RODO-2510 file (C-alpha; in nm, 4 decimals, decimal comma):
residues 326
     n   res          X          Y          Z
     1     m    -4,3982     4,4708    -4,7608
     2     a    -4,0775     4,3412    -4,8960
     3     g    -4,0069     4,2780    -5,2788
     4     i    -4,0056     3,9406    -5,4620
     5     n    -3,7577     3,6908    -5,3659
     6     t    -3,6539     3,8431    -5,0271
     7     k    -3,6965     3,6686    -4,7161
     8     i    -4,0242     3,7268    -4,5161
     9     d    -3,9837     3,9714    -4,2594
    10     k    -4,1501     3,9205    -3,9081
    11     d    -4,3788     4,2113    -3,9128
    12     d    -4,5403     4,0740    -4,2317
    13     y    -4,5927     3,7285    -4,0935
    14     n    -4,7392     3,8899    -3,7780
    15     a    -4,9768     4,0828    -3,9623
    16     i    -5,1273     3,7679    -4,0978
    17     q    -5,0836     3,5757    -3,7714
    18     t    -5,2936     3,8491    -3,6009
    19     v    -5,5856     3,8103    -3,8410
    20     i    -5,5618     3,4160    -3,8042
    21     g    -5,5125     3,4275    -3,4169
    22     r    -5,8292     3,6379    -3,3383
    23     i    -6,0353     3,4243    -3,5687
    24     m    -5,9103     3,0847    -3,4454
    25     g    -5,8157     3,1737    -3,0996
    26     v    -5,9772     3,3231    -2,7969
    27     g    -6,0652     3,6767    -2,9695
    28     s    -6,3063     3,8963    -2,8072
    29     a    -6,6841     3,9602    -2,8645
    30     n    -6,7878     3,8304    -3,2056
    31     t    -6,4419     3,7094    -3,2885
    32     g    -6,2703     3,3780    -3,1625
    33     y    -6,3441     3,0057    -3,2096
    34     g    -6,1564     2,9187    -2,8815
    35     q    -5,9387     2,6699    -3,0553
    36     t    -5,5662     2,6276    -3,0176
    37     t    -5,3608     2,7923    -3,2998
    38     f    -5,0375     2,6384    -3,4298
    39     s    -4,9001     2,9691    -3,5209
    40     s    -4,7918     3,2582    -3,2774
    41     q    -4,6287     3,6032    -3,3129
    42     v    -4,2635     3,5980    -3,4066
    43     t    -4,0823     3,8347    -3,1701
    44     v    -3,6897     3,7503    -3,2342
    45     s    -3,5948     3,6576    -3,5692
    46     d    -3,6039     3,9041    -3,8570
    47     a    -3,6786     3,6092    -4,0919
    48     v    -3,9595     3,3757    -4,0624
    49     t    -3,8611     3,0033    -4,0477
    50     v    -3,9936     2,7278    -4,2433
    51     n    -4,1665     2,5817    -3,9430
    52     e    -4,3226     2,9014    -3,8449
    53     y    -4,4337     2,9330    -4,2257
    54     a    -4,5886     2,5823    -4,1875
    55     a    -4,7891     2,6576    -3,8552
    56     l    -4,9454     2,9470    -4,0103
    57     r    -5,0452     2,7641    -4,3206
    58     y    -5,2174     2,4969    -4,1087
    59     d    -5,4048     2,7604    -3,9029
    60     i    -5,5362     2,8993    -4,2491
    61     i    -5,6271     2,5694    -4,3717
    62     n    -5,8307     2,4805    -4,0581
    63     i    -6,0046     2,8142    -4,0617
    64     h    -6,0805     2,7690    -4,4304
    65     k    -6,2040     2,4132    -4,3740
    66     h    -6,4169     2,5041    -4,1069
    67     i    -6,6112     2,7789    -4,2827
    68     y    -6,5925     2,6105    -4,6453
    69     n    -6,5297     2,2290    -4,5798
    70     s    -6,2644     2,2678    -4,8259
    71     t    -5,8805     2,3521    -4,8384
    72     p    -5,7799     2,7002    -4,9839
    73     s    -5,6280     2,7116    -5,3160
    74     g    -5,2672     2,8370    -5,3504
    75     i    -5,1808     2,7226    -4,9895
    76     n    -4,8782     2,5166    -5,1023
    77     d    -4,6760     2,2793    -4,9044
    78     q    -4,3205     2,4188    -4,7993
    79     t    -4,0140     2,2074    -4,8702
    80     i    -3,8404     2,1096    -4,5361
    81     g    -3,5287     2,2936    -4,5366
    82     a    -3,5854     2,5435    -4,7952
    83     k    -3,5885     2,9191    -4,7349
    84     v    -3,9228     3,0855    -4,6976
    85     r    -3,9624     3,3735    -4,9505
    86     y    -4,1852     3,5932    -5,1354
    87     d    -4,1625     3,4212    -5,4473
    88     a    -4,5230     3,4015    -5,5969
    89     a    -4,5235     3,0276    -5,6819
    90     n    -4,3863     2,9143    -5,3316
    91     a    -4,4801     3,1591    -5,0791
    92     p    -4,7355     3,4268    -5,2093
    93     i    -4,7436     3,6452    -4,8949
    94     n    -4,9706     3,8820    -5,0255
    95     y    -5,2130     3,6274    -5,1189
    96     w    -5,2117     3,4828    -4,7846
    97     l    -5,2989     3,8077    -4,6200
    98     s    -5,5894     3,8384    -4,8635
    99     v    -5,6933     3,4792    -4,7764
   100     a    -5,6968     3,5696    -4,3988
   101     n    -5,8839     3,8947    -4,4547
   102     s    -6,1501     3,7071    -4,6616
   103     l    -6,1737     3,4519    -4,3667
   104     d    -6,2118     3,7356    -4,1187
   105     i    -6,5173     3,8563    -4,3048
   106     a    -6,6708     3,5220    -4,3247
   107     r    -6,5767     3,3803    -3,9994
   108     l    -6,9414     3,3559    -3,8491
   109     t    -7,0924     3,1693    -4,1377
   110     l    -7,2896     2,8921    -4,0250
   111     a    -7,0922     2,5762    -3,9973
   112     p    -7,1287     2,3586    -4,3299
   113     a    -7,2007     1,9954    -4,3625
   114     g    -6,8756     1,8018    -4,3088
   115     q    -6,7737     2,0522    -4,0326
   116     r    -7,0869     2,0029    -3,7904
   117     v    -7,2572     1,7770    -3,5729
   118     s    -7,6328     1,7717    -3,4732
   119     v    -7,7354     1,7156    -3,0954
   120     n    -8,1036     1,6448    -3,0451
   121     h    -8,2194     1,7540    -2,7166
   122     g    -8,5649     1,6072    -2,7402
   123     t    -8,9066     1,6583    -2,8585
   124     e    -9,2192     1,7776    -2,6619
   125     n    -9,5658     1,7064    -2,7664
   126     f    -9,9197     1,8568    -2,6931
   127     t   -10,2161     1,6673    -2,7952
   128     g   -10,5575     1,7981    -2,7578
   129     a   -10,7774     2,0950    -2,8651
   130     w   -10,6924     2,4591    -2,8298
   131     g   -10,7211     2,7758    -3,0189
   132     s   -11,0187     3,0178    -3,0552
   133     s   -11,0951     3,3075    -2,8153
   134     t   -11,1042     3,0744    -2,5175
   135     s   -10,7566     2,8978    -2,5404
   136     p   -10,5691     3,1042    -2,8243
   137     q   -10,2187     3,0001    -2,7514
   138     l    -9,9651     2,7441    -2,6710
   139     a    -9,6450     2,8150    -2,5045
   140     c    -9,3029     2,6277    -2,4287
   141     t    -8,9952     2,7380    -2,2630
   142     v    -8,6339     2,6154    -2,3609
   143     t    -8,3198     2,7073    -2,1514
   144     c    -7,9728     2,6721    -2,2680
   145     e    -7,6717     2,7043    -2,0561
   146     w    -7,2934     2,6828    -2,1118
   147     t    -7,0195     2,6296    -1,8288
   148     n    -6,9377     3,0028    -1,8893
   149     s    -6,9753     3,2981    -2,1237
   150     e    -6,6568     3,2211    -2,2922
   151     q    -6,7777     2,8894    -2,4118
   152     a    -7,1135     3,0323    -2,5188
   153     r    -6,9225     3,3062    -2,7149
   154     f    -6,7049     3,0239    -2,8888
   155     f    -7,0212     2,8214    -2,9756
   156     f    -7,2010     3,1133    -3,1595
   157     n    -6,8655     3,2586    -3,3091
   158     s    -6,7911     2,9133    -3,4551
   159     g    -7,1301     2,9115    -3,6586
   160     s    -7,2765     2,6791    -3,4199
   161     s    -7,6534     2,7311    -3,3662
   162     m    -7,9864     2,6535    -3,1835
   163     q    -8,2604     2,5105    -3,4039
   164     f    -8,6218     2,4686    -3,3322
   165     t    -8,8516     2,2802    -3,5628
   166     s    -9,2385     2,2270    -3,4790
   167     s    -9,5330     2,0215    -3,6447
   168     r    -9,8953     1,9372    -3,6321
   169     t   -10,0266     1,5971    -3,7073
   170     g   -10,3565     1,4003    -3,6483
   171     g   -10,6882     1,5322    -3,5384
   172     s   -10,9823     1,6441    -3,7595
   173     s   -10,9640     1,7339    -4,1469
   174     t   -11,0448     2,1063    -4,1086
   175     a   -10,9233     2,4091    -4,2802
   176     q   -10,7937     2,5540    -3,9441
   177     n   -10,5832     2,2119    -3,9056
   178     t   -10,4446     2,2175    -4,2555
   179     s   -10,3341     2,5777    -4,2137
   180     w   -10,1514     2,5055    -3,8931
   181     t    -9,9793     2,1893    -4,0550
   182     t    -9,8840     2,3937    -4,3603
   183     l    -9,7460     2,6954    -4,1603
   184     l    -9,5116     2,4628    -3,9380
   185     s    -9,4123     2,2496    -4,2360
   186     t    -9,3113     2,5783    -4,4404
   187     a    -9,1327     2,7191    -4,1555
   188     g    -8,9045     2,4398    -4,1295
   189     a    -8,6110     2,4778    -3,8704
   190     r    -8,5895     2,8314    -3,7244
   191     i    -8,2073     2,9048    -3,6645
   192     f    -8,0470     3,1207    -3,4071
   193     g    -7,6800     3,1949    -3,4196
   194     g    -7,4185     3,4423    -3,3840
   195     a    -7,4912     3,6027    -3,7164
   196     t    -7,8359     3,4435    -3,7705
   197     p    -8,1189     3,6031    -3,8420
   198     g    -7,9269     3,9332    -3,8097
   199     t    -7,5790     4,0212    -3,8178
   200     g    -7,3448     4,2366    -3,6044
   201     t    -7,3622     4,3145    -3,2418
   202     t    -7,6054     4,5968    -3,2727
   203     p    -7,8897     4,7282    -3,2244
   204     a    -8,0014     4,5244    -2,9219
   205     d    -8,3150     4,3866    -3,0777
   206     g    -8,2459     4,0169    -3,0128
   207     q    -8,1934     3,9188    -3,3549
   208     n    -7,8790     3,7024    -3,2846
   209     y    -7,6976     3,5906    -2,9544
   210     f    -7,4853     3,9144    -2,9432
   211     r    -7,7905     4,1552    -2,9895
   212     l    -7,9777     3,9923    -2,6829
   213     t    -8,1003     4,1870    -2,3792
   214     n    -8,2487     4,0487    -2,0495
   215     a    -8,5862     4,1404    -2,2210
   216     g    -8,7466     3,8621    -2,4465
   217     q    -8,7543     3,9944    -2,7973
   218     t    -8,9025     3,8279    -3,1091
   219     w    -8,6150     3,6929    -3,3464
   220     s    -8,8690     3,4410    -3,5460
   221     n    -9,2201     3,4936    -3,6486
   222     v    -9,3845     3,2744    -3,9264
   223     v    -9,7477     3,3603    -4,0306
   224     a   -10,0139     3,1556    -4,2137
   225     s   -10,1699     3,2357    -4,5080
   226     s   -10,5127     3,3914    -4,5742
   227     p   -10,7618     3,3674    -4,4353
   228     y   -10,5637     3,2434    -4,1153
   229     s   -10,2946     3,5262    -4,1602
   230     l   -10,3315     3,6211    -3,8030
   231     n   -10,2171     3,2652    -3,6790
   232     e    -9,8489     3,2740    -3,6068
   233     w    -9,5834     3,0686    -3,4721
   234     s    -9,3184     3,2824    -3,2991
   235     i    -8,9924     3,2651    -3,0836
   236     t    -8,8417     3,5056    -2,8419
   237     c    -8,5054     3,5025    -2,6663
   238     r    -8,3304     3,6895    -2,3782
   239     t    -8,0233     3,6249    -2,1373
   240     d    -8,0992     3,4868    -1,7874
   241     d    -7,7880     3,5587    -1,6052
   242     g    -7,7784     3,9321    -1,5319
   243     v    -7,6629     4,0480    -1,8568
   244     t    -7,8483     4,3359    -1,9806
   245     n    -7,6597     4,3931    -2,3036
   246     n    -7,4909     4,1057    -2,4798
   247     s    -7,3115     4,2617    -2,7495
   248     a    -6,9712     4,1766    -2,5743
   249     g    -7,0712     3,7996    -2,5604
   250     t    -7,0897     3,7731    -2,1655
   251     s    -7,4037     3,5707    -2,1228
   252     k    -7,3807     3,1941    -2,0734
   253     k    -7,7621     3,1235    -2,0054
   254     l    -8,0350     3,1829    -2,2607
   255     v    -8,4027     3,1560    -2,2448
   256     f    -8,6196     3,0862    -2,5659
   257     q    -9,0110     3,1340    -2,5346
   258     i    -9,2054     2,9421    -2,8116
   259     y    -9,5511     3,0634    -2,8990
   260     w    -9,8207     2,9155    -3,1148
   261     n   -10,0662     3,1796    -3,1395
   262     d   -10,4162     3,1087    -3,2915
   263     n   -10,5364     3,4712    -3,3670
   264     h   -10,8072     3,3577    -3,6237
   265     f   -11,1605     3,3823    -3,5110
   266     p   -11,4804     3,2867    -3,7149
   267     l   -11,6538     3,5649    -3,9294
   268     g   -11,8472     3,8042    -3,6919
   269     g   -11,5464     3,8176    -3,4345
   270     n   -11,5983     3,8145    -3,0713
   271     s   -11,7664     4,1413    -2,9349
   272     a   -11,7160     4,0346    -2,5758
   273     t   -11,3281     4,0816    -2,6216
   274     g   -11,3250     4,3434    -2,9032
   275     t   -11,1911     4,0721    -3,1433
   276     p   -11,2315     4,2034    -3,5144
   277     v   -11,4230     4,0564    -3,7671
   278     q   -11,2181     3,8013    -3,9707
   279     p   -11,2359     3,7146    -4,3549
   280     g   -11,3653     3,3726    -4,4836
   281     g   -11,5734     3,2397    -4,1819
   282     f   -11,4163     2,8897    -4,1851
   283     g   -11,4821     2,6593    -3,9034
   284     p   -11,4593     2,5073    -3,6599
   285     d   -11,2363     2,7497    -3,5175
   286     t   -11,0297     2,4969    -3,2660
   287     v   -10,7064     2,3279    -3,3582
   288     d   -10,6561     1,9483    -3,2580
   289     g   -10,4263     1,6601    -3,3071
   290     t   -10,0681     1,6816    -3,1835
   291     v    -9,8304     1,9894    -3,1804
   292     s    -9,4406     1,8829    -3,1506
   293     l    -9,1434     2,0874    -3,0809
   294     t    -8,7987     1,9362    -3,1613
   295     v    -8,4879     2,1462    -3,0204
   296     q    -8,1216     2,0694    -3,1426
   297     t    -7,7905     2,2258    -3,1246
   298     v    -7,5901     2,2202    -3,4468
   299     k    -7,2464     2,2879    -3,3496
   300     a    -6,8981     2,3051    -3,5148
   301     s    -6,6937     1,9880    -3,5565
   302     g    -6,4286     1,8533    -3,7878
   303     v    -6,0780     1,7016    -3,7897
   304     l    -5,7943     1,9514    -3,7861
   305     e    -5,4811     1,9455    -3,9694
   306     p    -5,2102     1,8068    -3,9672
   307     t    -5,3064     1,4603    -3,9150
   308     g    -5,3198     1,3695    -3,5415
   309     s    -5,3871     1,7235    -3,4308
   310     g    -5,7361     1,6405    -3,2820
   311     n    -6,0740     1,8016    -3,3393
   312     f    -6,2386     2,1211    -3,3713
   313     n    -6,3821     2,1212    -2,9912
   314     i    -6,7071     2,3246    -2,9002
   315     e    -6,9092     2,2875    -2,6004
   316     t    -7,2587     2,1462    -2,6253
   317     p    -7,4966     2,3496    -2,3876
   318     t    -7,7234     2,1988    -2,1398
   319     v    -8,0685     2,2342    -2,2900
   320     t    -8,3947     2,2044    -2,0966
   321     i    -8,7366     2,1995    -2,2556
   322     s    -9,0466     2,2563    -2,0660
   323     s    -9,3909     2,1086    -2,1576
   324     i    -9,6326     2,2547    -2,4081
   325     t    -9,9031     2,4174    -2,2318
   326     n   -10,2097     2,6023    -2,3378
***
């Protein structure tokens, strides 16, 4: 790194641009938002021009805004025609590199308010009685598909996510119904992303997009409180396009299986099926009313700088929701 008040060397510039380029650009695996960068590697000049400096500045601002919905401090305007130097007040190149590295660490953060848009893909309802040993489960299948695996990878790398919300309303005034209403309300939106609920690309346990396999694995499981602690709302996910290990982000089609499992039985259990005795003995044991499932994509959005440069552009997947069945 050169000293104070000397011109910025292309190698120093390129070091920062490499980090910024792999975040904002195509990248690979769990890096890359798939957006066009203003900056590029300097290959000819020995010193960076003011235009190259400005291009890198805009890329840093756009990534920071995407992650934090704010402009980073210390990224000052460069006066047109001025020489670009290491002067701490005007061009703190060491600081810029630290900002770029911090953005790299935070690149998979879920898109914040102001930098995202929600797309509602519909709500499915099941109305009727279910539960107990004769009909202990409701199930629904949600399929999500992108044009290609790169678009899927950009979706998850940009902090975009799939979100699932469920509720139970109406029906009888029973402890069992109240338990399910509370369970689903407390669960809130269940969020699946590129680093949610787990981070990293390993192990292959289904805990985010990059940790998926072609076998459905549970990534969300919410249970009720006692005496209904065996009741659970769970969601699994798997790839559905021949990808057996998605650590590189090569799958474009995902299948989510949503289950409402009513595993609570009255005091005494069910000797025919070997169901154990449960505490409490509350009844009746069936659930009724309406169980609903709403599916949304929450994807990265936002206006790019400088003014007139367009928007952060992420593809919305095609989402298909099956009926809820028992």
